[in-house]
N, C-alpha and C positions, 0 to 999 in steps of 0.2 A: 239803890242802890248801895255796897259799903265796900270802900277802900283801905285796907290795914298794910299791913307794915307786913311782910315774912322772912322770914331765911333758912325754910329746907321746901324741898319741895318745887324748886323752879318748874312751873310748870316750860319746858321748853318746848316744844309742840308752837306756841303762845307765843316765841318770842321770835322764834325765829317765821314768821308770818316777816317781821320786820327789816329785819338781817339775817336770808340762811346764811349766814357761817358761826358752824356750832361752834367750833372752835374761836373765832373770834367774841362767838355769849360768857363762852367760861369759861377766854384771860383777861375779860372785863365782870365779874358777878365777886370777886371775892373780895375786890375794894368796894363796894357798889352798895347800893339801895336798894330793893324791889318792894315795889310795890304792886298787892296783887285790885282789884273792883271783878266783887264776886255781888250774881242781885240772886236770891238762895244761895243756896248753893251749888254754883254756877260760876266756871272763873271766866269771866268775860272780857278783860284788861287790863291792865299791868304795864310799867311803865322800869327802868335801869333807873339811876339813880347814879354818877358818879366823882364826888368829892377832887379834880382841877389842883388847885391854889386857895388860897386868900379867899377868907367868904367869895370861889367861885364854882360853879357846879357842873354838871353834863348832862345831860339825856344820852344817857347811848341807846338805848327803848323805850319805845312804846309802841303800843298794837293797841288792834281789838280785834276780839272772834271776826269771823264772815257775818256767823246770823247779826251783826251787833252792831256792826257798819251803818257808817247816818245816820244815829240815834243820836249822837254830839256825847253818845258817852269819850268818845276822844277828847274833846272839849273839859271835857270831865276834871277827865285824865290830870286835863295841861294847872287847868287853876288848881286840881288837887296840891303838884308840883310845886309851881310855881309860894302856893303856900308852908307847906313844907322847909320850902329855901329859905322863906322868907323865921322861918323859928330856926331856922344854924346857922342863925346872921350873913343871912349871904347875904348876893349882889349881883350877881353877874347869873343869867348861866347857855353856856355856848349849846347847841345842838348842829348835826352834821349829816347835810345829807345828798340827794342828788341835783342836779341843778337842773332840772326841771320835774313836771309833775304830781299827783297831786295834794305829795302832803310836804314840800313847798308853800301852799300857797293856805294847809293846813297852816301851818305858823306863823307866817305875815298876818294873819289874819289874827292870832293869838299875838303879835306884837314883837316877833324874833325879828330880825333886820340881819339883815348879810354883810360879813364883819370880814371874810379871805377863802378865799377860793386851793383846795388844795389837787395838785393838777394833777391828775392821775390816778386817783388811792386808790380811783375801786377796777383798775387793770392791777396794780402791782399788789391789790391785798384778794382778791380774791378769784381764785381759782377760777371755779366759773364765769360766764360772760353777764352780767347783768340789764337785763332790758325793760325800757317799761316802751309801754303802747309801739312796738314797735325800731326801740330808738335806745341805744348801749347805751352807761350812766360809765364813762369815762369818770370827769371829773364829781371833788365832793365842795360841795358850797356849808360855807361854812357859816351861820348866825348863832347869831348873841342880840338878847332879851336883858337888861338893868331894871331890875326891878328896884 
C-alpha cells in the first residue's frame, strides 16, 4: 500500500463514507492536508488533516473503502498520520466522533482519549439525522492524543 499527499482530484465518494455532508467536507478541505492510500492504482482509503493551532492538528476525516475495511488499513493510515504530524512538529491531534460505535473504539485503541463533548453537534450541523445500529447520533465526543 502506498500513501501519498494529494491536492487535486479529491475522492469525495471515499470521504463521504465518514462524513455524509459534502458541504462540510468542502468547507474544511481548503485549509487541510489530504492523504490517499492506494493498492496498485486503486484508492482504498485516506484521511484529511487540518492545523488548528500551534503544534495542534485535527483529523477531520478518515475513511476506508468498504471492500478493504477490517484489514488494518485504517490503523496504517493513523500511523502515517502520526508520522506526518510529528514531521510538522505537531504535539497533539484531536478528532471528533459519535459518542458510541465502532469508530470510538478504533480511536481509543490507537491511544486517543476523551477530551470533551460537543452537545447536540449532530443535531445542529447535519440536516439529515445520522443513525448507527438504530440509535441517533446527537452529541460529538472530542478525542485527543498527545504525541
